[in-house]
N, C-alpha and C positions, 0 to 999 in steps of 0.2 A: 484183654483182647489184643492190645498192642504187642504183648509178649508172644501171642499165638500167630500174629500176622505173618512173620517170615516163614513159619511152617505151613500155613495155609497157602501162601504164594508158592512155596517150593513144591507143594503137592498139587497145585492148581485144583483146589478142592471142588470148585463148581464144575469143571470139566470131568473130574473123577465121579462126581455125583451123577452127571449126565450119562457116563459110561455104565454106572450101576443101574440106572433107570432102563437103559437099553437091555441089560441082562435080565431085568425084571420082565420086560416086554417079551423077550424070548421065552422066559419061564412060563408066563401065563398063556402063551399061545400053544404051549406043549401039553402033553398028557399028564400033568401033575396030579398028585393025590391030595396033598395038604398044602393050602395056600401059604402057611407060615414058613414052609420050606424054602420060599423065595429068598428069605433073609440070608441064607448061606451063600448062594452064588452071587447075589447082589453085593454082599459085604466083601466077598473074595475079589470081585471085579473092582470095587471101590479101592481096596487096599493095593491091588496090583497097578491100577491106574495112577494112584498116588506115588507108588514106588517108581514106576516108569517115568513119570514126570520129573520126580526128584533126580533120578539118574540122568535124564536128558539135560537138565539144567547143570548138573555136575559136569557132564561131558562137554557142554557148550559154554561154560562159564567164561572162557577167554574170548569167545565170540560175542556173548551177550553184553559184555562191557563196552563194546564198540557201537551198539545200537541204542538209540534213544528209547525204543519200545521196550527193551529188555534190561537196560542198565540199572534199573531200580530193583531188580530181582535180588533175593537174599545173598547169593554168592557174589555177583559182580559189585553189589553195593557194600559188601562187607558186613551185612547184618547177620550173616551166618558163616561159620568156617567150613571149608570143604570136608573136614573130618566129621563134623556134626551132621552135615548133609549125608555123608556115607552111612552113618549110623541110622539116620531116619529112613533112608531108602532101603537099607538092608532089613530093617524091622518091618517096614511095610510089605516088602516082597515076601519075606518069610511068612508073615501073617496071612497074606493073600494066598500063597501057595498051600498053606496048611488048611485054610478054609476050602480052597478048591479041591483038596484031597478028600474032604468030607463030602463034597458033591459028586465025587467019582474020579477015576483015573483019567478019563477023557478030558474032564475039566482042567486037570493039572497040565496035561499036554497042550491044551489050547492056551492056557495061561502062559506057559513057557514059550509057546510060539509067538504070542503077542509081545512078550518082552524082547525076544530075539529079533523079531521083525522091526519093532519100533526103535529100540535102543541100539540094535546092531546094524541092520540093513538100512533102514530109513535115515537114521542119524548120519550114517556115512554118506548115503546118496545125496543128502542135502548139500554136501561139500563138493559134489561131483557134477550134478546135473540140475538144471533149472526145472526139470519135470519130475523131481523126486516125489511130489505130492501124489502122483498117480499110483505108483506102487506102494507108497506110504499109506494111502487110503485103505489098503487091505486090512490094516490093523483094526479099523472100525467095524469090520465084519465079525470079529471074534467075540466081543461081549454078549451080543444076543445069542450067539451059538453056545456060549457057556451056560446061559440061562436055559436054553432049550434042552441041552443034554442033561442038565441037572434035574429037569422035570421028567426025564425019561424018554425024550425024543431021540431019533437017530440023525446023525449028521448028514445023511444022504437024502433026507426028506425034502421035497421041493418047497414045502411051506416055510421052512427056515431059510432055505437057499434064497428065496426071493426077498425075505426080510434083510438078510445079510447083504444082498446086492444093493438094496436101497441105501443101507448105511455106507456102503462103499461109494455110491454116487454122491451122497451128501458131503462126504469128507473133502472132495476135490475143490469145489467152489468155496468151501469154508476156508481153505488155505489161500486160494487165489485172490479172494477178497482182501486178505491181509497184504498180499503182494501189491495190489492196486494202491493201497494206502502207504505201505512201508517198503516198497521195492527198492528205493534209493538207499535206504538204510542197509538192506542186505548187500547191495553192491559195495557200499563203503566198508562193510565188515569183511569183504572178500569172498562172499558166498555167491554162487550162481543165482541169478534172478531172472524171472521171465521178462523183466523190464529191459534186459540186455538183448533179449531174443526178439521181442515184439514190442510194438508201441502200446501205450496204455489203452488206446481205443481198441486195438486188436484183442488185448487181454480181456477187456470189458465185454466184447462181443462173445468171445469163447466162454467166458464165465456165465454170461446170460444164457447161452445155449445149453450149458451144462446144468444150470438151475432148472431150465425148462425140461430137460431130459429127466432130471430127478423127479420133478412133479408129475410128468406124464407116466413114468414107470410105476409110480405108486398106484395109478389107476388100473394096473394089471393085477393087483393083489388078489381080487376074487377068483381069478383063474387058477390060483394055487391054494385057495382056502381062506386066508385072512381077509377081512373086509367084506365078507359075503352077505352080511345083513344090510338091508336097504338103507336104514337111517345112517349107519356108519359109512356106507359107500357114498351116499349123497354128501355127507360132511367131508369125506376125503376129496370128492370132486370140487367142492367149494374151496377147500384148503389148497388144492393143486392150482386152481384158477387164480387164487390170491397170490400164490408164490410166483406163478408165471407173470402175472401183471407187475408184481414188484420187481422181478428180475429184468423186465423189459426196460426199466428206467436206465439201466446201464448202457443201453444202445441209443438213448435219446438225449442224454446230458453228459457233460464231461467234468462235472465236479466230483471226480472219483473218490477223494478221501472221505467226503461227507456221505456219498452214496454207498460206499463200501462198508462204512461203519453201520449204517442203517440196515443194509441188506444182510450183514453179518448177524445182526440180532434177529432179523426176520427168518432166515433159514434155520436158526436155532429154535425159534418159536414153532416153525413149521414141523420140524422133526419131533419136538416135544409133544405137540398136539397130536401128531400122527401116532406116536407111541402110546399116548393116553387113550386114544380111540381104540387102538388094537388091543390094548390091555383090558379095557372095559368090555370089549367084545369077548375076549377069552374068558374073563370071569363070568360074564353073562351066560355063556354056553355051559360052563361048568355047574352053574347053579340050577340049570334046567333039569 
């Protein structure tokens, strides 16, 4: 396991698994024929996410060494050479794109768009503007779309559009909570940080508002199809109220490092539970 740890960290495996789960959610909400077919788009997204993460760490290895949060990553710590990282990321990307091809040409195009957006545009914008998280959040919309088209759905369908929009909303506070805790590290590394533009109190209020918007937006799901069964919708309401109440703490206290760590976990739990509920609903309707 110790031998594998640098590779798991380089690929940020837990985040990559999360991306694969979002692709599975998109698949089970779509007009799929065989449930086992989900393995192809989910595996493709997992490998692409691993490759994108590895490439991002290769691109930012000279910045990561300057920040306490990232200096123990494989490249800045010396646990892995840049050449080995390149081999790993190339293997992951080739494998991911090959599996995406098996899911269809649109899946390949979406996968390439995700890599270009994350490793090209977003990684560059992080060095230019403190608000890079907003356009960067668009990459979170792509995994569920890959699952959806792999199941036979069309990209212009409003049912997948609203799911993708929710993933976009979730990504922004996900990053801004990190800024509340590590903003000074970004500044010392020479990166634009919201902490240079606004006070932590202001960042906390905006993040809380964004979390509330994400929770409220999820309640509009039945207007587009997903979440239309009463038990699922009631659970979504309870989940949204829980997240709003949790996000509210950012406006009431100023122990931002502790609050941001706790909220970071809570918004991840929120999205995972929401994905699970929507996936169960999609499977339920298929079994009827």
